[in-house]
BAKEKE-434114 format. One record per residue (C-alpha): x, y, z; residue in one letter. Coordinates in pm, whole numbers, plus 50000, padded with zeros to 5 digits. Each point is the difference from the previous one (the first is absolute). Example, Ala and Ser with C-alpha at 12.3 -4.5 7.8 and 13.67 -1.06 7.14 Angstrom:
2
512304955050780A 501375034449934S 
***
This chain:
418
499654997949996X 503195024450098X 501804991549688X 496965005049785X 499495037550193X 503325013049926X 500134988549691X 496455016649861X 500355030150216X 503495006549859X 501665001750331X 504065006350041X 500284992750368X 498845003750357X 501665014350272X 498974988950346X 501495010850341X 502875021149730X 501114965049882X 499165004049606X 498944967549826X 500425007849620X 500655037049882X 498615031050036X 497665014649751X 498635036749878X 497074999950264X 500014990450376X 497044983950173X 499164995250322X 498324969450040X 500164988550409X 502215014950284X 503674998049845X 498734983249692X 500955020249669X 499034988049648X 501875012549701X 498735001949672X 500035018949671X 497075011949996X 497565013450291X 497584972750098X 496545008649988X 497454988850320X 498934967749849X 503674991749976X 500785012750289X 497074979750194X 501094967349798X 503905005550114X 498895007950412X 498064961949974X 503174983849803X 502595013850284X 497444994650311X 502054978150237X 502724994849728X 502804980850081X 503435022849946X 501924967549917X 497784993849678X 501335032249848X 503554986449970X 499034981849727X 497995019349793X 500545008649678X 499165036349971X 498885015249646X 502975009049756X 499865032749820X 498984996549620X 501365024949748X 496585011349956X 500155009750347X 503485016149998X 499205017749667X 496535012750196X 502335014750234X 502155014149826X 497135020949839X 498925008650354X 499915035450151X 502344994250277X 503105020250068X 502754992949782X 502294981950276X 497364974850126X 499154990449627X 503684997049888X 500504978750360X 497124978249959X 500924992949643X 503644993050040X 498164975650250X 497684983949758X 502865000349737X 502324980650223X 497284975050023X 498874994149679X 503294998149880X 501214976550324X 503075026150052X 502015004450297X 500015044049956X 498975020849741X 500545042049967X 498875030549847X 503055023649902X 499595034849829X 502255023349805X 501945021550171X 501055028049754X 501845021950223X 502314969450050X 499604981949706X 499344967350210X 497144978350107X 498705002050353X 497384977050180X 496835010650077X 498254973750121X 501494967350117X 498574963550106X 501134968750097X 503714988049957X 502255030850114X 497045021350064X 501245027850257X 503494996649959X 500565014549642X 497525030849967X 503145028450031X 502454980849690X 500065017249690X 500114976549732X 501905007249691X 498335005049706X 503294987849805X 501234970450229X 496744982350117X 497314977049857X 497385021750050X 501655031149858X 500614979249683X 496124994650000X 499615034750049X 502335008049683X 498404974349798X 496165004950066X 499764961650015X 499324972150237X 503324981750091X 499954968150135X 502764987550187X 499964965650170X 503814997850082X 500865035650143X 502914991350185X 501774993049675X 498585032449786X 502725023350003X 497175028750020X 498744986950361X 500805027350257X 501234983550289X 500225024950262X 496054995050010X 500764962450121X 502855012050230X 498365029050188X 496864976450080X 502144972150055X 497694982849677X 500694974149731X 498135008749685X 499724970949787X 497565011149709X 497635024049925X 497755015249799X 499905038949882X 498105023249791X 499675034149969X 497285026750087X 499145027649758X 497925030050007X 498855015749630X 503084970749822X 502625017950233X 501794978550300X 499545007850332X 501154972250210X 499874960650038X 497934971350116X 501664972850137X 499654963250167X 502664981350106X 500904961950154X 497004979949815X 499954971450248X 501054966849858X 499805010549631X 501075023949717X 497795030949892X 498154996549637X 498415014949772X 496674995750140X 501745020650275X 501045022549788X 496575007349882X 498295006350342X 502535021350119X 500245023649675X 496105001650087X 500635010950345X 502525023949855X 497395015449774X 497455006050301X 502435010850236X 501285029749738X 496985012349948X 499434998450392X 502995014650092X 499545031249805X 496355004650050X 500794997150361X 502545026549972X 497565025349854X 497304990050215X 502435003550338X 501505034749856X 495755011049972X 498944982650287X 503005017450197X 498255033949871X 496594993650083X 500694989950357X 502035027950058X 497235021849885X 497514980850199X 502485001250347X 499725037449959X 496765004049925X 499224977350362X 502675024250147X 498325031449897X 496224982250160X 501724990050330X 501625032350052X 496465015649994X 499444981750267X 501925016050320X 499884963350142X 501044975649735X 502915016449843X 501944964149887X 496514980850043X 499494986249619X 504064987349937X 500134984050391X 496674981849886X 501384990649673X 502894988150137X 498214977950244X 497464987949753X 502904987749810X 501834982550258X 496834982950050X 499354988849669X 503384987149962X 499954973150300X 496294990049848X 502094993449707X 497985018749723X 501465006249666X 501675029449876X 497185016449785X 497894993650299X 502685022150241X 499845026349714X 496735008050044X 499514996950361X 503325023950051X 497985027149768X 497054991450198X 501215005450315X 501675034249876X 496945013849865X 497724982450263X 499015037450176X 500175019549665X 496205005550070X 501235024250297X 500575025049720X 496265005650017X 499845010350373X 499795032650144X 503215011650151X 498265013750339X 498234962850023X 503244979249886X 502235023250238X 497115004650269X 501944998550327X 497234991450247X 497314971849963X 497884998449694X 496254999249994X 498054972649888X 499475022149667X 503605008249967X 500944962650067X 498094987949712X 501385025849744X 503474987350121X 498714962849939X 499345013449640X 503734996949899X 499644966149908X 497085006049724X 501355032249881X 503584980949981X 498394970049784X 497905020649781X 503225018949903X 502404969249941X 497124979649821X 500125029549770X 503614994149908X 500214976449686X 503234981250052X 499364992950354X 498654967050093X 496484997550225X 501984984050285X 501515034450064X 496715019050032X 499044971050223X 502935004650235X 498935040750041X 496374987750054X 500614972550252X 502865009950230X 497535005950243X 497734968149990X 499984975550246X 498744964349945X 497685001350263X 497705029649804X 501105027450253X 502485017849743X 498925027349790X 499025013349747X 497474976449881X 500304969150304X 501364968549759X 500774973250150X 502614970949969X 499964990249617X 498575026249908X 503125017050095X 502385000649721X 503824984350116X 501425035649928X 497635014750256X 500804973750242X 503795008050010X 499515037249980X 497434994850275X 502804984250223X 502815021949903X 497945032450019X 499084994050390X 503554986950093X 501935030649848X 497195024450185X 500164982950325X 504274998049990X 500625035849904X 500185028950196X 497295025049946X 499185034950177X 497244988150179X 501484963950113X 503624985050111X 500784965049734X 498364970450107X 502804972550057X 499694973649697X 499314970050280X 497355018050075X 498605006249659X 500224962149937X 498254992450269X 497155019849959X 500514989849592X 499494960850104X 497225005550221X 498275015249757X 500264971649760X 498354983449858X 497365022250064X 501335028749845X 502974991349839X 501184972249780X 502254981350242X 502424988749731X 501125033649917X 499965005850388X 502704974150009X 501685012249703X 500175035850185X 501554984950314X 503264984649813X 500545032449833X 499545021250334X 500934974950289X 504314992149973X 
***
């Protein structure tokens, strides 16, 4: 039953009491306390129920002999074409390429025009961690020859090849026996090299050549598109941060609140192992969650005395104003406006503006609600001293699962308690 579930649900591995069985995947889901499942796609509610039933009272010894689903070429190509950040895509792709080509190591090298050398950009397996600072000469290495000739090279006896750059092996205390290298291109110009090394119990073949060249064409496109995107993304985020800071400055009590909430939300998201695309949207949502305060009069926003009931209703309306503003910006996703709308909602319906409950509140709303209240309580204000973080965590724990998601509170605690 367990083997069948693993294959049908495309499960990459499990982590039980911090012991990993199989491999980590793109998505991590908490099934039972201290039991995580790793998959390539987020599990829907029906699949979660199925998996919980299979894992109920599971004998951990059974996991030691389980065969987890391996990456298929289609899954790997889908990964390369995904919206994850560049470094994540390349690292996961290299791991999958090593598995597919049955190789001990893989690396991506990029051309350094200033020094006329190749530099390791991403490495996995093999000598990874020992070779990243080495300059690979264009004119005295197999990778350099591949780069110059603009063609794939298969070398099945690297030690006897006069172009083998042995400084890499010496530094890593590693022996390269065979390798396959193919150039990375942008607009027909070489920009680097993709290589795999030390095929286990075999030689590299023409079939391997076809696979690595296919990866090269997709990775090359991803490399350049991601660079353009990252440059644009940095500009857009800089503008968004400037807007968020301007909004915070209108409120005499919350000068760095939006940035603090953003940093905390990202840490929570990383602990919960959300993908890079989700984290990027979460970062923007957090920065802009209070943008609706732009529509609140200064005399109410900065009133030093207690607010009247009518004034409090006006303050609460910043959630609706913010969501409306953000929903009218075409290039922002719906999640970002939901973050502005729902960051004061509570699971029991006691929040505002719409008294939403449980799953009616988006994941963005649930995360930002926790990050928002934590920063508000731990920050010093003119009208109050900061609460100790332990006190805030204790309060939030007491309010989950009534008002807050317990998984998010658990992640928050890992973020802030040393």
